C-alpha positions as CSV (number, residue, x, y, z in Angstrom):
1,M,0.0,0.0,0.0
2,P,1.4,3.5,-0.9
3,R,2.6,5.7,1.9
4,P,0.5,8.7,2.6
5,P,2.0,12.1,1.7
6,S,3.9,13.7,4.6
7,D,1.9,16.9,4.1
8,P,-1.7,16.3,2.9
9,R,-2.2,20.1,2.6
10,S,0.5,20.3,-0.1
11,A,-1.3,17.8,-2.3
12,T,-4.5,19.8,-1.8
13,R,-2.8,23.0,-2.9
14,V,-1.3,21.3,-6.0
15,A,-4.7,19.8,-6.9
16,A,-6.4,23.2,-6.5
17,A,-3.8,24.8,-8.7
18,V,-4.3,22.1,-11.4
19,A,-8.1,22.7,-11.2
20,L,-7.6,26.5,-11.6
21,V,-5.3,26.1,-14.5
22,G,-7.5,23.6,-16.3
23,G,-10.6,25.7,-15.6
24,A,-9.0,28.9,-16.8
25,A,-7.8,27.1,-20.0
26,F,-11.3,25.8,-20.6
27,V,-12.8,29.3,-20.2
28,V,-10.2,30.9,-22.6
29,L,-10.7,28.1,-25.2
30,A,-14.5,28.4,-24.9
31,V,-14.3,32.1,-25.5
32,L,-12.0,31.8,-28.5
33,L,-13.4,28.6,-30.1
34,V,-17.1,28.4,-29.4
35,P,-19.4,30.2,-31.9
36,W,-21.5,31.9,-29.2
37,H,-23.6,33.7,-31.9
38,P,-23.7,31.1,-34.8
39,V,-26.7,32.6,-36.7
40,P,-26.0,35.8,-38.6
41,G,-28.3,38.6,-37.5
42,G,-29.1,36.8,-34.2
43,G,-31.6,34.3,-35.6
44,P,-35.4,33.9,-35.5
45,S,-37.5,35.0,-32.6
46,T,-40.3,32.6,-33.2
47,L,-40.6,28.9,-34.0
48,P,-42.9,27.2,-36.5
49,S,-45.8,25.4,-35.0
50,R,-45.6,21.6,-34.5
51,E,-48.6,21.1,-36.9
52,S,-46.7,23.0,-39.7
53,V,-43.8,20.7,-39.4
54,L,-45.4,17.3,-39.3
55,P,-49.0,16.0,-40.0
56,A,-51.3,15.3,-37.0
57,D,-51.1,11.5,-37.4
58,Q,-47.3,11.6,-37.3
59,L,-47.3,13.9,-34.3
60,A,-49.6,11.5,-32.4
61,R,-47.5,8.5,-33.2
62,A,-44.3,10.4,-32.2
63,S,-45.9,11.5,-29.0
64,A,-47.0,7.9,-28.2
65,Y,-43.4,6.8,-28.6
66,A,-41.3,9.7,-27.4
67,G,-43.1,10.4,-24.1
68,P,-42.6,7.0,-22.6
69,A,-39.1,6.8,-24.1
70,R,-38.1,10.0,-22.3
71,L,-39.4,8.6,-19.0
72,L,-37.5,5.4,-19.6
73,G,-34.3,7.4,-20.3
74,W,-34.7,9.6,-17.2
75,A,-35.5,6.6,-15.0
76,S,-32.5,4.6,-16.3
77,Y,-30.3,7.6,-15.7
78,A,-31.6,8.1,-12.2
79,V,-31.0,4.4,-11.3
80,S,-27.5,4.6,-12.8
81,M,-26.7,7.7,-10.6
82,A,-28.2,6.1,-7.6
83,V,-26.1,2.9,-8.0
84,A,-23.0,5.0,-8.6
85,C,-23.6,7.1,-5.4
86,W,-24.5,4.0,-3.3
87,L,-21.3,2.3,-4.2
88,G,-19.2,5.4,-4.1
89,F,-20.5,7.2,-1.0
90,T,-21.3,4.3,1.3
91,R,-19.3,1.4,2.6
92,A,-20.8,-0.9,0.0
93,G,-18.2,0.1,-2.6
94,R,-15.3,-0.4,-0.1
95,R,-16.6,-3.8,0.9
96,L,-16.8,-4.7,-2.8
97,M,-13.2,-3.6,-3.4
98,G,-12.1,-5.5,-0.3
99,R,-13.1,-8.8,-1.9
100,L,-10.8,-8.3,-4.8
101,R,-7.3,-9.7,-4.7
102,G,-4.1,-9.1,-6.8
103,W,-1.7,-6.4,-7.6
104,W,-3.0,-2.9,-7.3
105,W,-3.5,-2.5,-11.0
106,V,-5.4,-5.8,-11.2
107,R,-7.7,-4.6,-8.3
108,V,-8.3,-1.3,-10.2
109,L,-9.3,-3.2,-13.4
110,L,-11.5,-5.6,-11.5
111,G,-13.0,-2.8,-9.5
112,V,-13.9,-0.7,-12.6
113,A,-15.4,-3.8,-14.2
114,A,-17.4,-4.8,-11.1
115,V,-18.8,-1.3,-10.5
116,S,-19.6,-0.9,-14.1
117,L,-21.3,-4.3,-14.3
118,V,-23.5,-3.5,-11.3
119,G,-24.6,-0.3,-12.9
120,R,-25.2,-2.0,-16.3
121,L,-27.3,-4.8,-14.7
122,A,-29.3,-2.3,-12.7
123,T,-30.3,-0.4,-15.8
124,L,-30.6,-3.4,-18.1
125,P,-34.4,-3.8,-17.6
126,F,-34.8,-0.2,-18.9
127,A,-32.6,-1.0,-21.9
128,V,-34.5,-4.1,-22.7
129,V,-37.9,-2.3,-22.6
130,G,-36.4,0.5,-24.7
131,Y,-35.1,-1.9,-27.3
132,R,-38.4,-3.7,-27.6
133,R,-40.2,-0.4,-28.1
134,R,-37.8,0.7,-30.8
135,V,-38.3,-2.6,-32.6
136,S,-42.1,-2.4,-32.3
137,Y,-42.1,1.2,-33.6
138,G,-39.8,0.3,-36.5
139,L,-36.8,2.3,-35.2
140,S,-34.6,-0.7,-34.8
141,T,-34.0,-3.7,-37.1
142,Q,-31.7,-5.6,-34.7
143,A,-32.4,-9.1,-33.6
144,W,-31.9,-10.0,-29.9
145,P,-28.4,-11.5,-30.3
146,D,-27.1,-8.5,-32.2
147,W,-28.5,-6.1,-29.7
148,A,-27.0,-8.1,-26.8
149,R,-23.7,-8.1,-28.6
150,D,-23.8,-4.3,-28.9
151,V,-24.6,-4.0,-25.2
152,V,-21.7,-6.2,-24.2
153,V,-19.3,-4.4,-26.5
154,S,-20.4,-1.0,-25.4
155,W,-19.9,-2.1,-21.8
156,A,-16.4,-3.5,-22.5
157,V,-15.4,-0.3,-24.3
158,G,-16.6,1.7,-21.3
159,V,-14.6,-0.5,-18.9
160,V,-11.4,-0.2,-21.0
161,T,-11.6,3.6,-21.3
162,T,-12.6,4.1,-17.6
163,S,-9.9,1.8,-16.5
164,L,-7.3,3.8,-18.3
165,V,-8.3,6.9,-16.3
166,L,-8.4,5.1,-13.0
167,L,-5.1,3.4,-13.6
168,L,-3.7,6.8,-14.4
169,V,-5.0,8.4,-11.2
170,V,-4.1,5.6,-8.8
171,G,-0.8,4.9,-10.5
172,C,0.3,8.5,-10.4
173,A,-0.9,8.9,-6.8
174,R,1.2,5.9,-5.8
175,R,4.3,7.2,-7.5
176,W,4.1,10.9,-6.8
177,R,2.5,11.5,-3.4
178,T,2.1,15.3,-3.7
179,W,2.3,16.1,-7.4
180,W,0.1,13.4,-8.8
181,P,-2.8,15.7,-9.7
182,A,-0.5,17.8,-11.9
183,I,1.1,14.8,-13.6
184,A,-2.2,12.9,-14.0
185,G,-4.0,16.0,-15.2
186,L,-1.4,16.6,-18.0
187,I,-1.5,12.9,-19.0
188,A,-5.3,12.8,-19.0
189,A,-5.4,15.9,-21.2
190,A,-3.0,14.2,-23.6
191,L,-5.1,11.0,-23.6
192,V,-8.2,13.0,-24.6
193,L,-6.4,14.4,-27.6
194,V,-5.0,11.0,-28.6
195,G,-8.4,9.4,-28.1
196,S,-9.9,11.7,-30.7
197,F,-7.5,10.3,-33.3
198,V,-7.7,6.6,-32.5
199,Y,-11.5,6.4,-31.8
200,P,-12.4,6.2,-35.5
201,L,-9.8,3.5,-36.1
202,L,-10.4,1.3,-33.0
203,V,-13.9,1.8,-31.8
204,E,-16.1,2.6,-34.9
205,P,-15.3,-0.8,-36.6
206,L,-16.5,-2.6,-33.6
207,F,-20.1,-1.6,-34.4
208,N,-20.2,-1.1,-38.2
209,S,-18.5,-2.4,-41.4
210,F,-17.4,0.2,-43.9
211,T,-17.2,0.0,-47.7
212,P,-16.3,2.8,-50.2
213,L,-19.2,4.5,-51.8
214,E,-19.4,3.4,-55.3
215,A,-18.6,5.8,-58.1
216,G,-21.6,7.8,-59.2
217,P,-23.4,11.1,-58.9
218,L,-23.6,11.1,-55.1
219,R,-19.9,10.3,-54.6
220,T,-19.0,13.0,-57.1
221,A,-21.3,15.5,-55.5
222,V,-19.9,14.8,-52.0
223,L,-16.3,15.2,-53.1
224,Q,-17.2,18.4,-55.0
225,L,-19.0,19.8,-51.9
226,A,-16.0,19.0,-49.8
227,D,-13.7,20.8,-52.2
228,E,-16.0,23.9,-52.3
229,E,-16.0,24.0,-48.5
230,G,-12.2,23.6,-48.4
231,V,-12.2,20.3,-46.5
232,P,-9.7,17.7,-47.6
233,V,-11.4,14.2,-47.8
234,D,-9.5,11.0,-48.2
235,D,-12.5,8.8,-48.9
236,V,-16.3,8.5,-48.8
237,L,-17.5,5.4,-47.0
238,V,-20.8,3.7,-46.4
239,A,-21.6,2.2,-42.9
240,D,-23.9,-0.8,-42.7
241,A,-26.1,0.9,-40.2
242,S,-29.4,-0.4,-41.6
243,R,-28.8,-3.8,-39.8
244,R,-29.1,-1.9,-36.6
245,T,-31.4,1.2,-37.1
246,T,-33.8,2.9,-39.5
247,T,-32.6,6.4,-38.5
248,L,-30.5,8.4,-40.9
249,N,-27.0,9.9,-40.2
250,A,-23.6,10.8,-41.6
251,Y,-20.4,12.0,-40.0
252,V,-16.9,13.1,-40.8
253,S,-14.1,11.3,-38.9
254,G,-10.3,11.7,-38.9
255,F,-8.1,14.8,-39.3
256,G,-6.3,16.5,-42.2
257,G,-5.7,14.1,-45.1
258,T,-7.2,11.2,-43.2
259,R,-10.7,12.6,-43.1
260,R,-13.4,10.3,-44.2
261,V,-17.0,11.1,-45.0
262,V,-19.2,8.3,-43.6
263,L,-22.8,7.8,-44.8
264,Y,-25.3,5.5,-43.3
265,D,-26.4,3.0,-46.0
266,N,-30.1,3.9,-45.3
267,L,-29.3,7.5,-45.9
268,V,-27.7,6.6,-49.3
269,N,-30.6,4.4,-50.2
270,D,-33.6,6.3,-48.8
271,L,-32.9,10.0,-49.3
272,P,-32.9,12.0,-52.5
273,Q,-29.5,13.4,-53.3
274,D,-30.2,17.0,-52.4
275,Q,-31.2,16.0,-48.8
276,A,-28.3,13.6,-48.5
277,L,-26.0,16.5,-49.5
278,S,-27.5,18.7,-46.9
279,V,-26.5,16.1,-44.3
280,V,-23.0,15.9,-45.7
281,A,-22.7,19.7,-45.8
282,H,-23.5,19.8,-42.1
283,E,-20.8,17.3,-41.3
284,L,-18.3,19.0,-43.5
285,G,-19.1,22.2,-41.7
286,H,-17.8,20.5,-38.5
287,A,-14.6,19.6,-40.3
288,K,-14.3,23.1,-41.9
289,Y,-14.1,24.7,-38.5
290,D,-12.1,21.8,-36.9
291,D,-14.9,21.2,-34.4
292,V,-13.6,17.8,-33.4
293,L,-10.1,19.2,-32.7
294,H,-11.6,22.2,-30.8
295,G,-13.9,19.8,-28.9
296,S,-10.9,17.7,-28.0
297,L,-9.0,20.7,-26.7
298,L,-12.0,21.7,-24.5
299,G,-12.2,18.1,-23.4
300,A,-8.5,18.1,-22.5
301,A,-8.9,21.3,-20.4
302,G,-12.0,19.8,-18.8
303,A,-10.1,16.6,-18.0
304,M,-7.3,18.5,-16.3
305,T,-9.9,20.5,-14.3
306,A,-11.7,17.3,-13.3
307,I,-8.4,15.7,-12.1
308,G,-7.6,18.8,-10.1
309,L,-11.0,18.8,-8.4
310,L,-10.8,15.1,-7.8
311,G,-7.4,15.7,-6.1
312,V,-8.9,18.4,-3.9
313,V,-11.7,16.1,-2.8
314,L,-9.5,13.1,-2.2
315,S,-6.9,15.1,-0.4
316,R,-9.4,16.5,2.0
317,R,-11.1,13.2,2.6
318,R,-7.7,11.7,3.4
319,R,-7.6,13.4,6.7
320,T,-9.2,12.0,9.8
321,R,-11.2,14.1,12.3
322,H,-7.9,14.8,14.1
323,G,-6.4,16.2,10.9
324,E,-4.0,13.3,10.4
325,A,-3.6,11.3,7.1
326,D,-5.7,8.2,6.7
327,P,-3.8,5.6,4.6
328,Q,-7.1,3.8,3.9
329,N,-8.6,6.8,2.0
330,T,-5.9,7.9,-0.4
331,A,-5.9,8.3,-4.2
332,G,-3.2,5.6,-4.4
333,D,-5.5,3.0,-2.8
334,P,-7.4,0.9,-5.3
335,A,-10.3,0.9,-2.9
336,V,-11.0,4.5,-4.1
337,V,-12.3,3.3,-7.4
338,P,-16.1,3.4,-6.5
339,L,-15.7,6.8,-5.0
340,V,-14.0,8.2,-8.1
341,L,-16.6,6.8,-10.3
342,A,-19.4,8.3,-8.2
343,L,-17.7,11.7,-8.2
344,V,-17.3,11.5,-12.0
345,A,-21.0,10.6,-12.4
346,V,-22.1,13.5,-10.3
347,A,-19.7,15.9,-12.0
348,G,-20.9,14.7,-15.4
349,L,-24.5,15.5,-14.4
350,M,-23.6,19.0,-13.2
351,A,-21.5,19.8,-16.2
352,S,-24.1,18.6,-18.7
353,P,-25.7,22.1,-19.3
354,V,-22.4,23.6,-20.1
355,Q,-21.3,20.8,-22.3
356,N,-24.6,20.6,-24.2
357,G,-25.0,24.3,-24.4
358,I,-21.6,24.5,-26.2
359,S,-22.6,21.5,-28.4
360,R,-25.8,23.2,-29.5
361,R,-24.0,26.3,-30.7
362,I,-21.5,24.2,-32.6
363,E,-24.3,22.2,-34.2
364,T,-26.1,25.4,-35.1
365,R,-23.0,26.8,-36.9
366,A,-22.8,23.5,-38.8
367,D,-26.4,24.0,-39.9
368,V,-25.7,27.5,-41.0
369,T,-22.6,26.3,-42.9
370,A,-24.7,23.6,-44.7
371,L,-27.4,26.1,-45.7
372,E,-24.8,28.5,-47.1
373,A,-22.8,25.7,-48.9
374,T,-25.8,24.1,-50.6
375,A,-27.9,27.2,-51.0
376,D,-30.9,24.9,-50.7
377,P,-33.1,25.7,-47.7
378,R,-36.0,23.6,-49.1
379,A,-33.9,20.4,-49.1
380,F,-32.6,21.3,-45.5
381,V,-36.2,21.7,-44.2
382,E,-37.4,18.5,-45.9
383,L,-34.4,16.7,-44.4
384,Q,-35.3,17.9,-40.9
385,K,-38.8,16.7,-41.4
386,Q,-37.5,13.3,-42.6
387,L,-35.2,13.1,-39.6
388,A,-38.0,13.9,-37.2
389,T,-40.3,11.3,-38.9
390,R,-37.6,8.6,-38.9
391,S,-36.7,9.2,-35.2
392,L,-40.3,9.8,-34.0
393,N,-39.4,13.1,-32.6
394,D,-42.6,14.6,-31.1
395,L,-41.3,18.1,-31.3
396,S,-42.4,18.8,-27.7
397,S,-39.4,17.9,-25.5
398,P,-39.6,19.8,-22.2
399,A,-37.5,23.0,-22.2
400,W,-35.6,22.0,-19.1
401,S,-34.7,18.6,-20.7
402,Q,-33.5,20.3,-23.8
403,F,-31.4,22.8,-21.7
404,W,-29.8,20.1,-19.6
405,F,-29.5,17.1,-22.0
406,G,-30.1,18.5,-25.6
407,S,-26.8,18.3,-27.6
408,H,-28.5,19.6,-30.8
409,P,-31.0,22.3,-31.7
410,T,-34.6,21.1,-31.9
411,T,-36.2,20.3,-35.2
412,R,-38.3,23.5,-35.0
413,E,-35.3,25.6,-34.2
414,R,-33.4,24.3,-37.2
415,I,-36.4,24.8,-39.6
416,A,-36.8,28.4,-38.2
417,I,-33.1,29.1,-38.8
418,A,-33.4,27.9,-42.4
419,G,-36.4,30.2,-42.9
420,W,-34.6,33.1,-41.3
421,L,-31.5,32.8,-43.5
422,S,-33.6,32.3,-46.6
423,D,-35.5,35.5,-45.9
424,R,-32.3,37.4,-45.3
425,A,-30.9,36.2,-48.5
426,D,-34.0,37.4,-50.4
């Protein structure tokens, strides 16, 4: 077991400094990189009515699906948070970790897997009900074995990525008793940046197969659009998403000359070319403004801030009521795993409005870029209606939910922006 630092207050001061530096870097980057006013002229002041976007029968069907789906999602999230807090803030997590044996890094890996598995099993009933409802409403085409495989793979990917962070925290705390928050914070920031590069290569192929889009009008138009937007593209690929979902999507992955435009196969097969190009133009807008890189920089600053705050909390908890160091409650003790995961879960919930508020502005700028690049607001509006129809969006998500959890503008907001820009152009 690692020795406690001789002066716990020194570790607290170092951790506080790391949190301040990371927080300041985040604020500076946000001010410089986030498009806080993405719509020229300020944007529309009113939204179109729901009835003007979708017909009544579609609105009714969407409401029948989306209302219970939201409740399921909120309930699952609440249970997940409750389990994380139960294991992290009570003796239950420490008892669980006490049953694990092996080297410290083995206990960290087993602890992350165990805590994650408990959380996954607790929310599994919600996931099963959600899956069955998606199938019954035609949103999913997956069979049970394929769905179960995706659940297991997603859980395994989460365990691996979370374990890397916990190994970093515990390992640094064991090696550098006072300076571990600074060292771990810098490494965590670097890992965020590296992860943005390796994710498309290592994780995306776990869920989809990719083939080059065959030569033809759509491929030619995509490459031409990328050239007009000044975005180098290495290839245009098609993902076999239709074996999993009926929803439509596309994205741009990679950096520089390794960028790839990836289209869902159902988007290629089901949408007219003008609407497909509207989707592609939106994604190219992200690449044009280096949104992935900027998001990674913000994420790196956020990771440093989080490590610093974690160090403050753990350094203060390390002291007993007599002000002495408690060797059983240090960042270098693998038993701290459930506590760290609980703190991360709570911090993630509290940070969601900031993270999603930034995301909505970035997504809005990509919409504006797409409208400017294609000069086809009609196709953009029809696309939004198609997306809402395919995803059974009932267009009436509560305002507080959109504020806290919404990472994209609503359908009505996007259509209103298209009309606003079209009117200004006229």
